FIZADREN-538229 format. One record per residue: x, y, z of N, C-alpha, C in turn; residue in one letter. Coordinates in nm, 4 decimals. Layout:
N
<<X,Y,Z>,<X,Y,Z>,<X,Y,Z>,'A'>
...
//
This chain:
111
<<-7.1858,-6.3739,-9.3958>,<-7.1372,-6.3743,-9.2602>,<-6.9887,-6.4122,-9.2618>,'M'>
<<-6.9081,-6.3452,-9.1806>,<-6.7654,-6.3695,-9.1757>,<-6.7314,-6.4342,-9.0425>,'T'>
<<-6.6793,-6.5552,-9.0471>,<-6.6431,-6.6265,-8.9252>,<-6.5059,-6.5818,-8.8760>,'E'>
<<-6.4868,-6.5824,-8.7442>,<-6.3580,-6.5539,-8.6802>,<-6.3031,-6.4145,-8.7081>,'N'>
<<-6.3831,-6.3253,-8.7569>,<-6.3362,-6.1886,-8.7779>,<-6.3227,-6.1169,-8.6447>,'L'>
<<-6.4178,-6.1441,-8.5555>,<-6.4172,-6.0820,-8.4238>,<-6.4985,-6.1697,-8.3311>,'M'>
<<-6.4630,-6.1705,-8.2022>,<-6.5367,-6.2527,-8.1067>,<-6.5622,-6.1753,-7.9777>,'S'>
<<-6.6501,-6.2310,-7.8958>,<-6.6871,-6.1721,-7.7680>,<-6.6596,-6.2713,-7.6555>,'L'>
<<-6.6158,-6.2208,-7.5424>,<-6.6112,-6.3056,-7.4238>,<-6.7550,-6.3213,-7.3733>,'T'>
<<-6.7761,-6.4150,-7.2830>,<-6.9090,-6.4314,-7.2247>,<-6.9532,-6.3043,-7.1530>,'D'>
<<-6.8614,-6.2389,-7.0821>,<-6.8958,-6.1144,-7.0111>,<-6.9400,-6.0050,-7.1079>,'R'>
<<-6.8675,-5.9908,-7.2191>,<-6.9038,-5.8889,-7.3183>,<-7.0392,-5.9211,-7.3804>,'A'>
<<-7.0628,-6.0471,-7.4129>,<-7.1907,-6.0859,-7.4719>,<-7.3055,-6.0566,-7.3754>,'A'>
<<-7.2880,-6.0874,-7.2477>,<-7.3918,-6.0591,-7.1484>,<-7.4202,-5.9095,-7.1411>,'D'>
<<-7.3154,-5.8279,-7.1420>,<-7.3335,-5.6827,-7.1326>,<-7.4022,-5.6275,-7.2571>,'R'>
<<-7.3626,-5.6747,-7.3754>,<-7.4247,-5.6285,-7.4996>,<-7.5723,-5.6689,-7.5024>,'V'>
<<-7.6024,-5.7923,-7.4596>,<-7.7423,-5.8354,-7.4528>,<-7.8240,-5.7402,-7.3660>,'R'>
<<-7.7687,-5.7055,-7.2500>,<-7.8369,-5.6139,-7.1587>,<-7.8593,-5.4775,-7.2248>,'H'>
<<-7.7561,-5.4240,-7.2888>,<-7.7685,-5.2929,-7.3534>,<-7.8719,-5.2937,-7.4654>,'L'>
<<-7.8718,-5.3996,-7.5449>,<-7.9690,-5.4096,-7.6539>,<-8.1107,-5.4232,-7.5973>,'I'>
<<-8.1261,-5.5035,-7.4930>,<-8.2585,-5.5249,-7.4336>,<-8.3158,-5.3979,-7.3729>,'A'>
<<-8.2299,-5.3076,-7.3277>,<-8.2776,-5.1855,-7.2633>,<-8.2780,-5.0651,-7.3576>,'T'>
<<-8.2454,-5.0872,-7.4844>,<-8.2476,-4.9777,-7.5826>,<-8.3913,-4.9359,-7.6108>,'S'>
<<-8.4106,-4.8078,-7.6327>,<-8.5449,-4.7594,-7.6644>,<-8.5716,-4.7574,-7.8157>,'D'>
<<-8.4772,-4.8094,-7.8940>,<-8.4924,-4.8167,-8.0395>,<-8.4801,-4.9633,-8.0824>,'K'>
<<-8.5346,-4.9972,-8.1984>,<-8.5109,-5.1322,-8.2510>,<-8.3632,-5.1462,-8.2906>,'P'>
<<-8.2992,-5.2490,-8.2425>,<-8.1561,-5.2684,-8.2645>,<-8.1323,-5.4036,-8.3289>,'V'>
<<-8.0505,-5.4046,-8.4349>,<-8.0168,-5.5297,-8.5029>,<-7.8856,-5.5889,-8.4531>,'K'>
<<-7.8070,-5.5100,-8.3803>,<-7.6796,-5.5591,-8.3298>,<-7.5951,-5.4447,-8.2790>,'G'>
<<-7.4670,-5.4718,-8.2637>,<-7.3709,-5.3729,-8.2168>,<-7.2759,-5.3390,-8.3309>,'L'>
<<-7.2672,-5.2113,-8.3649>,<-7.1787,-5.1652,-8.4723>,<-7.0408,-5.1353,-8.4143>,'R'>
<<-6.9377,-5.1915,-8.4768>,<-6.7984,-5.1731,-8.4360>,<-6.7247,-5.0993,-8.5471>,'I'>
<<-6.6476,-4.9995,-8.5081>,<-6.5667,-4.9253,-8.6041>,<-6.4426,-4.8711,-8.5372>,'G'>
<<-6.3673,-4.7939,-8.6100>,<-6.2518,-4.7234,-8.5546>,<-6.2556,-4.5800,-8.6050>,'V'>
<<-6.1954,-4.4922,-8.5285>,<-6.1848,-4.3525,-8.5678>,<-6.0423,-4.3061,-8.5415>,'T'>
<<-5.9988,-4.2071,-8.6139>,<-5.8667,-4.1501,-8.5938>,<-5.8749,-4.0509,-8.4790>,'T'>
<<-5.8065,-4.0822,-8.3696>,<-5.8104,-3.9972,-8.2506>,<-5.7074,-4.0460,-8.1491>,'T'>
<<-5.6904,-3.9719,-8.0442>,<-5.6048,-4.0142,-7.9334>,<-5.4573,-3.9993,-7.9618>,'G'>
<<-5.3777,-4.0332,-7.8621>,<-5.2326,-4.0160,-7.8753>,<-5.1671,-4.1213,-7.9640>,'C'>
<<-5.2306,-4.2371,-7.9805>,<-5.1699,-4.3415,-8.0628>,<-5.2288,-4.3506,-8.2026>,'S'>
<<-5.3361,-4.2780,-8.2300>,<-5.3861,-4.2710,-8.3668>,<-5.5244,-4.3256,-8.3916>,'G'>
<<-5.5624,-4.4397,-8.3315>,<-5.6919,-4.5014,-8.3589>,<-5.7638,-4.5318,-8.2284>,'L'>
<<-5.8954,-4.5273,-8.2339>,<-5.9760,-4.5617,-8.1181>,<-6.0973,-4.6403,-8.1667>,'S'>
<<-6.1418,-4.7356,-8.0868>,<-6.2592,-4.8148,-8.1214>,<-6.3853,-4.7307,-8.1041>,'Y'>
<<-6.4838,-4.7547,-8.1900>,<-6.6151,-4.6935,-8.1745>,<-6.7186,-4.8045,-8.1665>,'T'>
<<-6.8235,-4.7799,-8.0906>,<-6.9337,-4.8750,-8.0784>,<-7.0633,-4.7970,-8.0730>,'M'>
<<-7.1643,-4.8516,-8.1372>,<-7.2966,-4.7916,-8.1334>,<-7.3962,-4.9022,-8.1657>,'D'>
<<-7.5226,-4.8764,-8.1381>,<-7.6245,-4.9717,-8.1775>,<-7.6365,-4.9715,-8.3289>,'F'>
<<-7.6508,-5.0885,-8.3879>,<-7.6722,-5.1011,-8.5325>,<-7.8224,-5.1072,-8.5563>,'A'>
<<-7.8771,-4.9988,-8.6065>,<-8.0196,-4.9951,-8.6371>,<-8.0468,-5.0500,-8.7770>,'E'>
<<-7.9424,-5.0531,-8.8598>,<-7.9534,-5.1120,-8.9922>,<-7.8189,-5.1740,-9.0282>,'D'>
<<-7.8211,-5.2544,-9.1329>,<-7.6990,-5.3204,-9.1794>,<-7.6835,-5.2868,-9.3267>,'I'>
<<-7.5712,-5.2211,-9.3598>,<-7.5457,-5.1806,-9.4968>,<-7.4909,-5.2948,-9.5804>,'G'>
<<-7.4965,-5.2809,-9.7126>,<-7.4509,-5.3878,-9.8019>,<-7.3003,-5.4161,-9.7905>,'P'>
<<-7.2206,-5.3181,-9.7478>,<-7.0770,-5.3394,-9.7354>,<-7.0333,-5.3762,-9.5940>,'D'>
<<-7.1245,-5.3697,-9.4974>,<-7.0911,-5.4067,-9.3600>,<-7.0591,-5.5551,-9.3524>,'D'>
<<-6.9674,-5.5902,-9.2648>,<-6.9369,-5.7307,-9.2375>,<-7.0129,-5.7689,-9.1108>,'K'>
<<-7.0795,-5.8814,-9.1153>,<-7.1613,-5.9255,-9.0034>,<-7.1008,-6.0508,-8.9429>,'V'>
<<-7.0840,-6.0468,-8.8103>,<-7.0336,-6.1606,-8.7345>,<-7.1363,-6.1892,-8.6262>,'V'>
<<-7.1735,-6.3157,-8.6097>,<-7.2618,-6.3543,-8.5008>,<-7.1809,-6.4425,-8.4068>,'V'>
<<-7.1668,-6.3966,-8.2837>,<-7.0938,-6.4717,-8.1815>,<-7.1771,-6.4702,-8.0536>,'D'>
<<-7.2009,-6.5865,-7.9978>,<-7.2810,-6.5995,-7.8754>,<-7.4184,-6.5342,-7.8917>,'K'>
<<-7.4760,-6.5505,-8.0103>,<-7.6069,-6.4952,-8.0459>,<-7.6110,-6.3430,-8.0476>,'D'>
<<-7.4973,-6.2777,-8.0531>,<-7.4883,-6.1327,-8.0648>,<-7.4435,-6.1010,-8.2073>,'I'>
<<-7.5130,-6.0089,-8.2727>,<-7.4752,-5.9673,-8.4072>,<-7.3822,-5.8471,-8.3971>,'T'>
<<-7.2617,-5.8640,-8.4489>,<-7.1646,-5.7554,-8.4584>,<-7.1636,-5.7085,-8.6027>,'L'>
<<-7.1839,-5.5801,-8.6221>,<-7.1838,-5.5198,-8.7556>,<-7.0558,-5.4376,-8.7639>,'V'>
<<-6.9638,-5.4818,-8.8490>,<-6.8313,-5.4204,-8.8542>,<-6.8213,-5.3311,-8.9769>,'I'>
<<-6.7870,-5.2068,-8.9509>,<-6.7673,-5.1078,-9.0565>,<-6.6556,-5.1587,-9.1483>,'D'>
<<-6.6774,-5.1589,-9.2801>,<-6.5754,-5.2099,-9.3720>,<-6.4405,-5.1396,-9.3579>,'P'>
<<-6.4406,-5.0111,-9.3235>,<-6.3147,-4.9377,-9.3073>,<-6.2378,-4.9837,-9.1831>,'A'>
<<-6.3050,-5.0520,-9.0917>,<-6.2403,-5.0977,-8.9687>,<-6.1857,-5.2394,-8.9789>,'A'>
<<-6.2193,-5.3112,-9.0845>,<-6.1826,-5.4527,-9.0955>,<-6.0342,-5.4779,-9.0748>,'L'>
<<-5.9514,-5.4003,-9.1402>,<-5.8072,-5.4238,-9.1312>,<-5.7536,-5.4010,-8.9900>,'Q'>
<<-5.8266,-5.3245,-8.9099>,<-5.7804,-5.2921,-8.7751>,<-5.8355,-5.3853,-8.6683>,'Y'>
<<-5.9521,-5.4457,-8.6911>,<-6.0151,-5.5269,-8.5863>,<-6.0127,-5.6764,-8.6139>,'V'>
<<-5.9682,-5.7187,-8.7300>,<-5.9686,-5.8612,-8.7642>,<-5.8957,-5.9430,-8.6575>,'A'>
<<-5.9640,-6.0440,-8.6066>,<-5.9063,-6.1331,-8.5063>,<-5.9199,-6.0843,-8.3636>,'G'>
<<-5.9852,-5.9709,-8.3418>,<-5.9974,-5.9130,-8.2077>,<-6.1021,-5.9853,-8.1241>,'S'>
<<-6.0812,-5.9793,-7.9933>,<-6.1797,-6.0291,-7.8979>,<-6.2210,-5.9134,-7.8077>,'E'>
<<-6.3517,-5.8927,-7.7952>,<-6.4035,-5.7858,-7.7115>,<-6.4439,-5.8436,-7.5761>,'M'>
<<-6.4084,-5.7723,-7.4699>,<-6.4401,-5.8163,-7.3338>,<-6.5086,-5.7030,-7.2593>,'D'>
<<-6.5747,-5.7337,-7.1488>,<-6.6343,-5.6360,-7.0593>,<-6.5622,-5.6491,-6.9264>,'W'>
<<-6.5025,-5.5403,-6.8801>,<-6.4232,-5.5410,-6.7582>,<-6.4904,-5.4509,-6.6552>,'V'>
<<-6.5084,-5.5031,-6.5347>,<-6.5610,-5.4246,-6.4236>,<-6.4554,-5.4184,-6.3151>,'E'>
<<-6.4136,-5.2956,-6.2845>,<-6.3159,-5.2730,-6.1789>,<-6.3824,-5.1920,-6.0697>,'E'>
<<-6.3112,-5.1587,-5.9667>,<-6.3705,-5.0879,-5.8531>,<-6.4358,-4.9562,-5.8930>,'R'>
<<-6.3707,-4.8777,-5.9767>,<-6.4217,-4.7448,-6.0103>,<-6.4570,-4.7255,-6.1566>,'L'>
<<-6.4448,-4.8295,-6.2352>,<-6.4728,-4.8134,-6.3782>,<-6.5179,-4.9454,-6.4403>,'A'>
<<-6.6030,-4.9350,-6.5393>,<-6.6460,-5.0497,-6.6191>,<-6.6354,-5.0091,-6.7645>,'S'>
<<-6.5902,-5.1031,-6.8498>,<-6.5700,-5.0667,-6.9898>,<-6.5514,-5.1911,-7.0763>,'R'>
<<-6.5734,-5.1714,-7.2055>,<-6.5388,-5.2742,-7.3028>,<-6.3904,-5.2606,-7.3340>,'F'>
<<-6.3233,-5.3730,-7.3506>,<-6.1826,-5.3736,-7.3903>,<-6.1677,-5.4629,-7.5134>,'T'>
<<-6.0578,-5.4444,-7.5846>,<-6.0314,-5.5225,-7.7050>,<-5.8933,-5.5860,-7.6942>,'F'>
<<-5.8870,-5.7146,-7.7162>,<-5.7598,-5.7852,-7.7300>,<-5.7402,-5.8002,-7.8800>,'E'>
<<-5.6487,-5.7190,-7.9351>,<-5.6353,-5.7070,-8.0794>,<-5.4958,-5.7513,-8.1231>,'N'>
<<-5.4861,-5.8606,-8.1999>,<-5.3555,-5.9091,-8.2444>,<-5.2866,-5.8159,-8.3446>,'P'>
<<-5.3599,-5.7194,-8.3991>,<-5.3030,-5.6258,-8.4958>,<-5.2347,-5.5061,-8.4310>,'N'>
<<-5.2617,-5.4834,-8.3033>,<-5.2047,-5.3673,-8.2347>,<-5.0538,-5.3788,-8.2217>,'E'>
<<-4.9880,-5.2691,-8.2499>,<-4.8431,-5.2607,-8.2297>,<-4.8123,-5.1859,-8.1011>,'K'>
<<-4.9115,-5.1112,-8.0515>,<-4.8941,-5.0382,-7.9270>,<-5.0195,-4.9627,-7.8891>,'G'>
<<-5.0256,-4.9244,-7.7604>,<-5.1382,-4.8460,-7.7068>,<-5.0823,-4.7231,-7.6376>,'K'>
<<-5.1679,-4.6238,-7.6245>,<-5.1276,-4.5066,-7.5467>,<-5.1299,-4.5436,-7.3989>,'C'>
<<-5.0714,-4.4618,-7.3167>,<-5.0625,-4.4895,-7.1734>,<-5.1952,-4.5038,-7.1039>,'G'>
<<-5.2962,-4.4279,-7.1471>,<-5.4266,-4.4365,-7.0811>,<-5.5123,-4.5464,-7.1398>,'C'>
<<-5.4702,-4.6089,-7.2493>,<-5.5421,-4.7218,-7.3066>,<-5.6612,-4.6870,-7.3930>,'G'>
<<-5.6784,-4.5612,-7.4301>,<-5.7947,-4.5239,-7.5107>,<-5.7683,-4.5283,-7.6601>,'T'>
<<-5.6429,-4.5356,-7.7010>,<-5.6144,-4.5422,-7.8444>,<-5.5012,-4.6409,-7.8698>,'S'>
<<-5.4896,-4.6803,-7.9962>,<-5.3901,-4.7804,-8.0357>,<-5.3382,-4.7499,-8.1744>,'F'>
<<-5.2295,-4.8200,-8.2123>,<-5.1814,-4.8091,-8.3507>,<-5.1457,-4.9479,-8.4007>,'H'>
<<-5.1490,-4.9610,-8.5321>,<-5.1187,-5.0903,-8.5961>,<-4.9975,-5.0768,-8.6851>,'V'>
//
């Protein structure tokens, strides 16, 4: 287990708990990764973690298991995930100390 690699706000933890509880599959946690996309180069990915691989990094915060793709470690280390609800949109956001910039719409970032 890796401490302080990534954390969740209380709102994000509550939302992840809800999503896991309503999943129709057995879920061991939330898988976090990054993909090359968007105007700034990288975008966060999230999916249910149905299994945990030997190279995955596991973080437990607020009783939520985060399974971090090893290829994403350099990009997400030290990040905090939040759940934001606005008038017309709800989404997970990341406060990432590694980011050097984001695209205008906020869907991608670069380091």
